[in-house]
C-alpha positions in Angstrom: -27.9 -45.9 12.7 -24.3 -46.7 11.9 -21.9 -46.0 14.6 -18.2 -45.1 14.1 -15.7 -46.9 16.3 -13.1 -44.9 18.1 -10.6 -46.2 15.6 -12.3 -44.3 12.7 -13.6 -41.3 14.8 -10.3 -39.9 15.7 -8.9 -39.5 12.1 -12.2 -37.9 11.0 -12.1 -35.4 13.8 -8.6 -34.6 12.9 -9.4 -34.2 9.2 -12.3 -31.7 10.2 -10.0 -29.8 12.6 -7.4 -29.4 9.9 -9.9 -28.3 7.3 -11.2 -25.6 9.6 -7.7 -24.5 10.4 -7.0 -24.2 6.8 -9.8 -21.7 6.4 -8.3 -19.4 9.1 -5.0 -17.7 9.3 -4.0 -15.3 12.1 -7.6 -15.7 13.3 -9.2 -14.4 10.0 -12.0 -16.4 8.3 -11.0 -17.2 4.9 -14.0 -19.5 3.9 -15.2 -17.0 1.3 -11.7 -15.8 0.1 -11.7 -14.4 -3.5 -8.0 -15.2 -3.7 -6.3 -18.6 -3.4 -6.0 -19.4 0.3 -2.8 -21.2 -0.2 -1.3 -17.9 -1.6 -2.3 -16.0 1.5 0.9 -16.2 3.6 2.1 -15.2 7.1 4.6 -12.3 6.8 6.0 -13.3 10.3 4.4 -10.9 12.7 0.9 -11.9 14.2 -2.2 -9.8 13.7 -1.4 -6.2 14.9 2.3 -7.3 15.5 3.0 -4.3 13.3 0.8 -1.7 15.1 -1.3 0.7 13.0 -1.3 4.3 14.1 -5.0 4.9 15.1 -4.6 8.3 17.0 -2.0 10.0 15.0 -0.5 13.3 16.3 0.8 16.0 14.0 3.1 18.9 14.4 4.3 21.9 12.5 7.3 21.0 10.1 9.4 23.5 11.9 9.2 21.5 15.1 10.1 18.1 13.6 13.8 17.6 14.3 14.3 14.0 13.2 14.0 14.4 9.4 16.8 15.2 7.1 16.4 17.1 3.8 16.5 14.0 1.6 14.2 11.8 3.7 11.1 10.7 1.8 7.5 11.4 3.0 4.1 10.5 1.6 2.0 13.7 1.5 -1.7 14.3 1.2 -3.3 17.6 0.5 -6.8 18.5 1.6 -8.7 21.6 2.6 -5.7 24.0 2.4 -3.4 21.8 4.5 -0.8 19.4 3.4 -0.1 16.3 5.8 3.3 14.5 5.6 3.7 10.9 6.7 7.5 10.1 6.8 8.4 6.7 5.3 10.7 6.3 8.4 7.5 6.0 10.4 5.4 4.1 7.8 8.1 1.4 7.6 7.3 0.4 11.1 3.5 0.9 11.2 2.2 0.6 7.6 -1.2 2.1 8.3 -2.4 5.5 9.6 -6.0 6.0 10.3 -6.2 9.7 10.0 -9.3 11.7 11.0 -9.3 15.5 10.5 -11.9 18.3 10.7 -13.2 17.9 7.1 -13.0 14.1 6.7 -10.8 11.1 6.9 -8.0 9.5 5.0 -6.4 6.0 5.2 -2.7 6.1 4.5 -1.1 2.6 3.7 2.4 1.6 3.0 3.8 -1.8 2.1 7.6 -1.8 2.5 7.9 -5.1 0.6 6.2 -3.7 -2.6 7.2 0.0 -2.0 3.7 1.0 -2.4 2.3 3.9 -0.6 -1.5 4.3 -1.3 -4.1 6.7 0.2 -7.8 5.7 0.4 -11.1 7.2 1.4 -12.0 4.8 4.2 -15.7 5.9 4.0 -16.0 4.9 0.5 -17.1 1.3 1.2 -20.4 2.7 2.6 -19.4 2.8 6.2 -16.8 4.4 8.4 -13.9 1.9 8.6 -10.6 1.9 10.4 -7.8 -0.6 9.5 -5.1 -2.6 11.1 -2.2 -4.9 9.8 -3.2 -8.5 9.6 0.3 -9.9 9.6 -0.7 -11.6 6.3 0.5 -11.1 2.7 -0.8 -11.8 -0.9 1.7 -11.6 -3.6 4.2 -10.1 -1.2 1.7 -7.2 -0.5 0.1 -6.0 2.6 -3.2 -7.5 3.5 -4.9 -5.1 5.9 -8.2 -5.7 7.8 -10.9 -3.5 8.9 -11.7 -3.4 12.7 -15.4 -3.3 12.1 -16.0 -6.6 10.2 -12.5 -8.2 10.1 -12.6 -8.5 6.4 -9.2 -8.8 4.7 -8.3 -6.2 2.1 -5.5 -6.3 -0.6 -3.7 -3.0 -0.5 -2.7 -2.9 -4.1 -6.1 -4.0 -5.3 -8.0 -1.8 -3.0 -10.6 -4.4 -2.4 -11.8 -6.8 0.3 -10.7 -10.3 -0.5 -12.4 -12.2 2.4 -14.9 -11.7 5.2 -18.3 -9.9 5.2 -17.1 -7.2 2.8 -15.5 -9.5 0.2 -15.6 -7.8 -3.2 -16.1 -4.3 -1.8 -13.6 -1.7 -3.0 -12.2 1.5 -1.5 -11.6 4.7 -3.5 -8.0 5.6 -3.8 -7.0 9.3 -3.3 -4.0 11.1 -4.8 -0.9 11.1 -2.6 2.7 12.3 -3.5 6.2 11.0 -2.5 8.4 14.0 -1.8 11.8 14.8 -0.2 11.3 16.3 3.2 13.0 19.6 2.2 11.0 19.8 -1.2 7.8 19.2 0.7 8.5 21.9 3.2 9.3 24.3 0.4 6.2 23.5 -1.5 3.8 23.8 1.5 5.3 26.5 3.5 3.3 27.1 6.7 0.5 24.9 5.5 2.3 21.7 6.4 1.8 19.3 9.2 4.0 16.2 9.8 3.1 13.0 11.5 4.7 13.0 14.9 7.2 10.4 16.1 5.1 10.4 19.3 3.2 7.3 18.2 2.8 5.5 21.5 5.4 2.9 20.4 9.1 2.9 20.7 10.9 2.4 17.4 14.0 3.8 15.8 12.4 5.7 13.0 15.8 6.6 11.5 16.6 2.9 10.8 14.7 0.8 8.3 14.0 -2.7 9.4 14.4 -3.9 5.9 18.0 -3.0 5.3 19.0 -2.8 1.6 15.9 -4.6 0.4 15.0 -1.6 -1.8 18.0 -2.2 -3.9 18.3 -6.0 -3.8 17.0 -8.3 -6.4 15.6 -10.6 -3.8 12.0 -10.8 -3.1 11.1 -12.3 0.3 7.7 -14.0 -0.7 6.6 -15.7 -3.9 4.4 -13.9 -6.4 2.0 -15.3 -9.0 3.5 -13.4 -12.0 7.0 -12.2 -12.7 8.8 -10.4 -15.4 12.5 -9.7 -16.0 11.9 -6.7 -18.2 13.3 -4.6 -15.4 15.2 -5.0 -12.1 12.5 -6.2 -9.6 12.9 -3.0 -7.5 12.8 -0.6 -10.4 10.3 2.2 -9.5 7.3 2.6 -11.7 4.2 4.7 -11.6 1.2 2.5 -12.3 -2.5 3.3 -13.1 -5.7 1.7 -14.4 -8.4 3.4 -16.4 -11.2 1.9 -18.5 -9.9 -1.6 -18.1 -6.3 -0.7 -19.1 -3.3 -0.9 -16.9 -0.2 1.0 -17.7 3.3 1.4 -16.0 5.7 4.2 -16.4 9.1 3.0 -15.4 11.3 5.8 -13.9 14.3 5.0 -16.0 12.1 5.6 -19.1 10.8 8.8 -17.6 14.3 9.9 -16.9 15.1 9.7 -20.5 11.8 11.2 -21.7 12.0 14.4 -19.5 10.3 16.0 -16.6 6.9 16.2 -18.2 5.5 13.4 -20.4 2.2 13.3 -22.2 0.6 9.9 -22.7 -2.8 8.2 -23.1 -4.4 5.4 -21.2 -7.9 4.0 -21.7 -8.8 6.8 -23.9 -7.8 9.5 -21.5 -4.9 11.9 -22.2 -2.7 12.3 -19.1 0.5 14.0 -18.1 3.3 12.4 -16.0 5.3 14.9 -13.9 8.6 13.1 -13.1 10.9 14.2 -10.3 14.3 12.6 -10.5 15.4 13.8 -7.1 13.2 11.6 -5.1 12.6 9.7 -7.6 8.8 9.9 -7.9 6.1 10.9 -10.4 2.7 12.5 -10.3 0.0 11.7 -12.7 -2.6 14.3 -13.8 -5.2 15.1 -16.5 -4.2 17.5 -19.1 -6.1 20.1 -17.0 -3.9 19.5 -14.0 -6.4 17.4 -12.0 -4.3 14.9 -9.9 -5.0 11.1 -10.4 -4.5 8.4 -7.8 -1.6 6.6 -9.5 0.6 4.2 -7.5 4.4 4.4 -7.0 5.5 0.8 -6.8 8.3 -1.6 -7.4 8.2 -3.1 -10.9 7.7 -6.7 -9.6 4.8 -5.6 -7.4 3.0 -3.8 -10.2 3.5 -6.5 -12.7 2.4 -9.4 -10.4 -1.0 -7.6 -9.9 -1.2 -6.4 -13.5 0.6 -9.0 -15.8 -1.4 -7.6 -18.7 0.0 -4.1 -18.2 1.3 -2.0 -21.1 4.7 -0.2 -20.4 5.7 3.2 -21.4 9.0 3.5 -23.3 10.9 6.8 -24.0 10.9 7.9 -27.6 
């Protein structure tokens, strides 16, 4: 049997060690990653350095004193109750694992992409809870499930590494509303996420400064377009293999209610310039799980997207 001298053994062991390290980031196994491992980047914080809210507390809107009339909340309506998740809290936590009497919802928010997305966390065939991995792909949140430590792309809604790689979560419709508008819409049926999160944060201050308005993108993306300012808000949705974006400046010109078609389905976009935000429904009024996002974020995940233009 051939023996390796110590002169050759050390470089080989070092190479093996570096190869193994390249297949792990923040302690996550990337050996079966469905996306390029070199495009999985550290966002700065370690795993759980941005703490998810796993035992959320809610209170009646009338008892929440911190929020001002024009503050933005994500809202989710279920079983006669509307739950509000203020962006001021989501900026610092990004994930809320919310269990209620009739089911569960996973609330996710990526401040870098502006994407607030709700999912059914049981739709992957098991009861999953999620945390913040500290990693990014295309500048977007990579979350992980506590049960298998698979990494999940928020904007794709699918696991991109780990035991559940390739599995998808079913998105659920959420809204983005002004605090006062949400209160007027839901009345006494509203509950708001409490600032009693178990963590000390200044929920009136965004850690991202003027990022929402700057042209700067902190992390590289695989596809880019200068058709709009990178931080232009759009509503995006996919159906029957077609991706479509409704830029808010175009919706502002077209009016508060716009009829359109995507993948053979007739849809209606309800635009609210005061937020700004938009809701997508069928022509019968059924809400659809469209995504409010910065233009750059929608485009990098959907470079083949069609784009609505006002007549």
